[in-house]
A tleap script that builds the chain and sets N, CA, C and O, in Angstrom:
source leaprc.protein.ff14SB
mol = sequence {
  NGLY VAL ALA THR ALA ASP GLY VAL GLU LEU
  ARG LEU GLU ARG THR GLN GLU GLU LEU SER
  LEU GLU ILE GLY THR ALA ARG GLU SER VAL
  SER ARG ALA MET ARG GLU LEU LYS ARG THR
  GLY LEU VAL GLU THR ARG THR ARG ASN SER
  LEU ARG ILE PRO ASP ILE ALA LYS LEU ARG
  SER ARG ALA ASN GLY CARG
}
set mol.1.N position { -11.025 1.684 -3.384 }
set mol.1.CA position { -10.601 2.938 -2.992 }
set mol.1.C position { -11.495 4.002 -3.725 }
set mol.1.O position { -12.380 3.679 -4.517 }
set mol.2.N position { -11.187 5.301 -3.395 }
set mol.2.CA position { -11.968 6.362 -3.895 }
set mol.2.C position { -11.014 7.197 -4.680 }
set mol.2.O position { -10.002 7.657 -4.151 }
set mol.3.N position { -11.320 7.405 -5.953 }
set mol.3.CA position { -10.384 8.218 -6.891 }
set mol.3.C position { -10.659 9.759 -6.503 }
set mol.3.O position { -11.784 10.227 -6.330 }
set mol.4.N position { -9.522 10.425 -6.402 }
set mol.4.CA position { -9.539 11.870 -6.164 }
set mol.4.C position { -8.612 12.522 -7.088 }
set mol.4.O position { -7.924 11.801 -7.811 }
set mol.5.N position { -8.500 13.860 -7.158 }
set mol.5.CA position { -7.546 14.571 -7.941 }
set mol.5.C position { -6.137 14.244 -7.595 }
set mol.5.O position { -5.249 14.365 -8.439 }
set mol.6.N position { -5.899 13.833 -6.385 }
set mol.6.CA position { -4.614 13.551 -5.864 }
set mol.6.C position { -4.217 12.038 -5.951 }
set mol.6.O position { -3.109 11.685 -5.548 }
set mol.7.N position { -5.011 11.239 -6.417 }
set mol.7.CA position { -4.741 9.778 -6.476 }
set mol.7.C position { -5.993 8.977 -5.950 }
set mol.7.O position { -7.133 9.442 -5.971 }
set mol.8.N position { -5.679 7.777 -5.494 }
set mol.8.CA position { -6.660 6.887 -4.988 }
set mol.8.C position { -6.512 6.800 -3.451 }
set mol.8.O position { -5.449 6.456 -2.933 }
set mol.9.N position { -7.555 7.106 -2.777 }
set mol.9.CA position { -7.559 7.062 -1.288 }
set mol.9.C position { -8.106 5.669 -0.943 }
set mol.9.O position { -9.115 5.202 -1.471 }
set mol.10.N position { -7.301 4.985 0.064 }
set mol.10.CA position { -7.896 3.720 0.448 }
set mol.10.C position { -7.918 3.684 1.994 }
set mol.10.O position { -7.039 4.242 2.650 }
set mol.11.N position { -8.964 3.000 2.567 }
set mol.11.CA position { -9.025 2.767 3.887 }
set mol.11.C position { -8.604 1.341 4.192 }
set mol.11.O position { -9.100 0.411 3.557 }
set mol.12.N position { -7.713 1.145 5.134 }
set mol.12.CA position { -7.136 -0.052 5.452 }
set mol.12.C position { -8.070 -0.804 6.497 }
set mol.12.O position { -8.300 -0.338 7.613 }
set mol.13.N position { -8.591 -2.015 6.032 }
set mol.13.CA position { -9.441 -2.716 6.913 }
set mol.13.C position { -8.739 -3.799 7.717 }
set mol.13.O position { -9.331 -4.397 8.616 }
set mol.14.N position { -7.472 -4.050 7.391 }
set mol.14.CA position { -6.765 -5.079 8.146 }
set mol.14.C position { -5.489 -4.548 8.654 }
set mol.14.O position { -4.945 -3.631 8.038 }
set mol.15.N position { -4.927 -5.071 9.790 }
set mol.15.CA position { -3.692 -4.751 10.410 }
set mol.15.C position { -2.641 -5.512 9.522 }
set mol.15.O position { -2.978 -6.426 8.770 }
set mol.16.N position { -1.372 -5.083 9.655 }
set mol.16.CA position { -0.318 -5.758 8.974 }
set mol.16.C position { -0.245 -7.243 9.379 }
set mol.16.O position { 0.037 -8.125 8.569 }
set mol.17.N position { -0.526 -7.475 10.725 }
set mol.17.CA position { -0.500 -8.840 11.219 }
set mol.17.C position { -1.618 -9.647 10.508 }
set mol.17.O position { -1.356 -10.761 10.054 }
set mol.18.N position { -2.799 -9.138 10.406 }
set mol.18.CA position { -3.897 -9.846 9.822 }
set mol.18.C position { -3.569 -10.081 8.238 }
set mol.18.O position { -3.829 -11.145 7.678 }
set mol.19.N position { -3.026 -9.073 7.646 }
set mol.19.CA position { -2.613 -9.233 6.209 }
set mol.19.C position { -1.593 -10.285 6.002 }
set mol.19.O position { -1.680 -11.078 5.064 }
set mol.20.N position { -0.624 -10.304 6.867 }
set mol.20.CA position { 0.427 -11.251 6.755 }
set mol.20.C position { -0.050 -12.736 7.002 }
set mol.20.O position { 0.502 -13.659 6.404 }
set mol.21.N position { -1.115 -12.961 7.919 }
set mol.21.CA position { -1.656 -14.243 8.056 }
set mol.21.C position { -2.464 -14.637 6.853 }
set mol.21.O position { -2.481 -15.803 6.460 }
set mol.22.N position { -3.165 -13.631 6.238 }
set mol.22.CA position { -3.947 -13.944 5.120 }
set mol.22.C position { -3.190 -14.358 3.858 }
set mol.22.O position { -3.626 -15.165 3.036 }
set mol.23.N position { -2.032 -13.739 3.783 }
set mol.23.CA position { -1.186 -14.117 2.522 }
set mol.23.C position { -0.068 -15.114 2.826 }
set mol.23.O position { 0.694 -15.470 1.927 }
set mol.24.N position { 0.049 -15.591 4.132 }
set mol.24.CA position { 0.957 -16.589 4.483 }
set mol.24.C position { 2.384 -16.144 4.608 }
set mol.24.O position { 3.309 -16.848 4.203 }
set mol.25.N position { 2.556 -14.993 5.160 }
set mol.25.CA position { 4.132 -14.479 5.303 }
set mol.25.C position { 4.103 -13.804 6.670 }
set mol.25.O position { 3.077 -13.656 7.333 }
set mol.26.N position { 5.327 -13.407 7.032 }
set mol.26.CA position { 5.614 -12.808 8.327 }
set mol.26.C position { 5.213 -11.349 8.242 }
set mol.26.O position { 5.323 -10.675 7.218 }
set mol.27.N position { 4.729 -10.907 9.425 }
set mol.27.CA position { 4.355 -9.416 9.507 }
set mol.27.C position { 5.529 -8.549 9.063 }
set mol.27.O position { 5.326 -7.577 8.335 }
set mol.28.N position { 6.685 -8.857 9.459 }
set mol.28.CA position { 7.872 -8.108 9.173 }
set mol.28.C position { 8.049 -7.898 7.562 }
set mol.28.O position { 8.527 -6.855 7.115 }
set mol.29.N position { 7.634 -8.947 6.749 }
set mol.29.CA position { 7.608 -8.889 5.374 }
set mol.29.C position { 6.729 -7.856 4.838 }
set mol.29.O position { 7.070 -7.043 3.979 }
set mol.30.N position { 5.496 -7.933 5.428 }
set mol.30.CA position { 4.552 -6.910 5.054 }
set mol.30.C position { 4.946 -5.470 5.353 }
set mol.30.O position { 4.735 -4.546 4.568 }
set mol.31.N position { 5.555 -5.336 6.584 }
set mol.31.CA position { 6.090 -4.019 7.033 }
set mol.31.C position { 7.152 -3.554 6.124 }
set mol.31.O position { 7.160 -2.385 5.740 }
set mol.32.N position { 8.070 -4.423 5.750 }
set mol.32.CA position { 9.236 -4.119 4.817 }
set mol.32.C position { 8.651 -3.625 3.418 }
set mol.32.O position { 9.091 -2.619 2.862 }
set mol.33.N position { 7.676 -4.372 2.918 }
set mol.33.CA position { 7.107 -4.109 1.693 }
set mol.33.C position { 6.443 -2.669 1.660 }
set mol.33.O position { 6.651 -1.886 0.733 }
set mol.34.N position { 5.682 -2.402 2.672 }
set mol.34.CA position { 5.013 -1.120 2.797 }
set mol.34.C position { 6.049 0.012 2.933 }
set mol.34.O position { 5.867 1.073 2.336 }
set mol.35.N position { 7.059 -0.178 3.652 }
set mol.35.CA position { 8.089 0.878 3.836 }
set mol.35.C position { 8.791 1.102 2.428 }
set mol.35.O position { 9.145 2.232 2.091 }
set mol.36.N position { 8.963 0.099 1.695 }
set mol.36.CA position { 9.553 0.328 0.290 }
set mol.36.C position { 8.626 0.999 -0.585 }
set mol.36.O position { 9.017 1.910 -1.315 }
set mol.37.N position { 7.276 0.569 -0.565 }
set mol.37.CA position { 6.357 1.480 -1.389 }
set mol.37.C position { 6.257 2.885 -0.925 }
set mol.37.O position { 6.073 3.791 -1.739 }
set mol.38.N position { 6.372 3.110 0.368 }
set mol.38.CA position { 6.416 4.506 0.734 }
set mol.38.C position { 7.646 5.178 0.393 }
set mol.38.O position { 7.578 6.309 -0.088 }
set mol.39.N position { 8.814 4.596 0.590 }
set mol.39.CA position { 10.045 5.189 0.223 }
set mol.39.C position { 10.130 5.580 -1.251 }
set mol.39.O position { 10.754 6.595 -1.561 }
set mol.40.N position { 9.539 4.830 -2.165 }
set mol.40.CA position { 9.556 5.043 -3.574 }
set mol.40.C position { 8.530 5.935 -4.047 }
set mol.40.O position { 8.443 6.235 -5.238 }
set mol.41.N position { 7.644 6.428 -3.039 }
set mol.41.CA position { 6.510 7.338 -3.345 }
set mol.41.C position { 5.390 6.736 -4.018 }
set mol.41.O position { 4.570 7.478 -4.561 }
set mol.42.N position { 5.229 5.328 -4.059 }
set mol.42.CA position { 4.131 4.692 -4.672 }
set mol.42.C position { 2.930 4.733 -3.783 }
set mol.42.O position { 1.803 4.712 -4.277 }
set mol.43.N position { 3.122 4.792 -2.500 }
set mol.43.CA position { 2.015 4.834 -1.447 }
set mol.43.C position { 2.401 5.943 -0.436 }
set mol.43.O position { 3.583 6.151 -0.165 }
set mol.44.N position { 1.419 6.631 0.101 }
set mol.44.CA position { 1.606 7.611 1.040 }
set mol.44.C position { 0.665 7.312 2.155 }
set mol.44.O position { -0.511 7.074 1.882 }
set mol.45.N position { 1.104 7.303 3.455 }
set mol.45.CA position { 0.253 7.214 4.575 }
set mol.45.C position { -0.582 8.506 4.761 }
set mol.45.O position { -0.039 9.608 4.689 }
set mol.46.N position { -1.779 8.376 4.977 }
set mol.46.CA position { -2.748 9.548 5.180 }
set mol.46.C position { -3.061 9.597 6.706 }
set mol.46.O position { -2.771 10.595 7.365 }
set mol.47.N position { -3.632 8.553 7.234 }
set mol.47.CA position { -3.914 8.480 8.660 }
set mol.47.C position { -3.563 7.115 9.107 }
set mol.47.O position { -3.082 6.377 8.247 }
set mol.48.N position { -3.720 6.649 10.304 }
set mol.48.CA position { -3.305 5.407 10.797 }
set mol.48.C position { -3.832 4.291 10.126 }
set mol.48.O position { -3.198 3.238 10.061 }
set mol.49.N position { -5.129 4.465 9.535 }
set mol.49.CA position { -5.817 3.358 8.802 }
set mol.49.C position { -6.099 3.768 7.340 }
set mol.49.O position { -6.997 3.189 6.729 }
set mol.50.N position { -5.419 4.677 6.790 }
set mol.50.CA position { -5.825 4.981 5.313 }
set mol.50.C position { -4.443 5.386 4.722 }
set mol.50.O position { -3.501 5.794 5.401 }
set mol.51.N position { -4.439 5.228 3.427 }
set mol.51.CA position { -3.311 5.670 2.565 }
set mol.51.C position { -3.776 6.168 1.186 }
set mol.51.O position { -4.944 6.080 0.807 }
set mol.52.N position { -2.806 6.680 0.491 }
set mol.52.CA position { -3.128 7.322 -0.871 }
set mol.52.C position { -2.107 6.702 -1.779 }
set mol.52.O position { -0.939 6.523 -1.435 }
set mol.53.N position { -2.624 6.362 -3.023 }
set mol.53.CA position { -1.800 5.993 -4.073 }
set mol.53.C position { -1.761 7.153 -5.137 }
set mol.53.O position { -2.691 7.317 -5.927 }
set mol.54.N position { -0.648 7.945 -5.118 }
set mol.54.CA position { -0.614 9.030 -5.993 }
set mol.54.C position { -0.850 8.788 -7.542 }
set mol.54.O position { -1.496 9.566 -8.244 }
set mol.55.N position { -0.261 7.636 -7.990 }
set mol.55.CA position { -0.183 7.302 -9.372 }
set mol.55.C position { -0.465 5.742 -9.610 }
set mol.55.O position { 0.456 4.927 -9.670 }
set mol.56.N position { -1.682 5.431 -9.727 }
set mol.56.CA position { -2.011 3.958 -9.764 }
set mol.56.C position { -1.379 3.250 -10.936 }
set mol.56.O position { -1.121 2.048 -10.863 }
set mol.57.N position { -1.120 3.975 -12.034 }
set mol.57.CA position { -0.455 3.382 -13.162 }
set mol.57.C position { 0.997 2.891 -12.753 }
set mol.57.O position { 1.440 1.792 -13.088 }
set mol.58.N position { 1.678 3.802 -12.008 }
set mol.58.CA position { 3.022 3.432 -11.602 }
set mol.58.C position { 3.040 2.263 -10.694 }
set mol.58.O position { 3.924 1.414 -10.812 }
set mol.59.N position { 2.039 2.164 -9.722 }
set mol.59.CA position { 1.910 1.043 -8.867 }
set mol.59.C position { 1.605 -0.225 -9.570 }
set mol.59.O position { 2.136 -1.284 -9.235 }
set mol.60.N position { 0.716 -0.126 -10.585 }
set mol.60.CA position { 0.377 -1.338 -11.403 }
set mol.60.C position { 1.676 -1.796 -12.159 }
set mol.60.O position { 1.975 -2.987 -12.243 }
set mol.61.N position { 2.354 -0.892 -12.650 }
set mol.61.CA position { 3.511 -1.163 -13.378 }
set mol.61.C position { 4.587 -1.897 -12.485 }
set mol.61.O position { 5.228 -2.849 -12.930 }
set mol.62.N position { 4.750 -1.424 -11.243 }
set mol.62.CA position { 5.703 -2.063 -10.237 }
set mol.62.C position { 5.215 -3.489 -9.950 }
set mol.62.O position { 6.018 -4.417 -9.859 }
set mol.63.N position { 3.759 -3.672 -9.795 }
set mol.63.CA position { 3.303 -4.923 -9.418 }
set mol.63.C position { 3.451 -5.964 -10.578 }
set mol.63.O position { 3.534 -7.171 -10.352 }
set mol.64.N position { 3.480 -5.414 -11.854 }
set mol.64.CA position { 3.720 -6.294 -12.952 }
set mol.64.C position { 5.181 -6.558 -13.289 }
set mol.64.O position { 5.503 -7.196 -14.291 }
set mol.65.N position { 6.078 -6.038 -12.405 }
set mol.65.CA position { 7.535 -6.274 -12.594 }
set mol.65.C position { 8.149 -5.304 -13.541 }
set mol.65.O position { 9.254 -5.585 -14.005 }
set mol.66.N position { 7.546 -4.166 -13.890 }
set mol.66.CA position { 8.221 -3.290 -14.897 }
set mol.66.C position { 8.876 -2.147 -14.173 }
set mol.66.O position { 9.497 -1.291 -14.803 }
savepdb mol mol.pdb
quit
């Protein structure tokens, strides 16, 4: 991603279907996880194939189970 004053901007190179196949889960699980990340403000959709992480430290903390 690219660091900006508003967070980290990421371009999504895979669809949810492709990602789910890559990690061995159902597409619905990926969709549910993304919805939860958006609901909690850890990820924001920018365009159809990009998103923004406003606070990378908070996302890392969540990923580490804190």
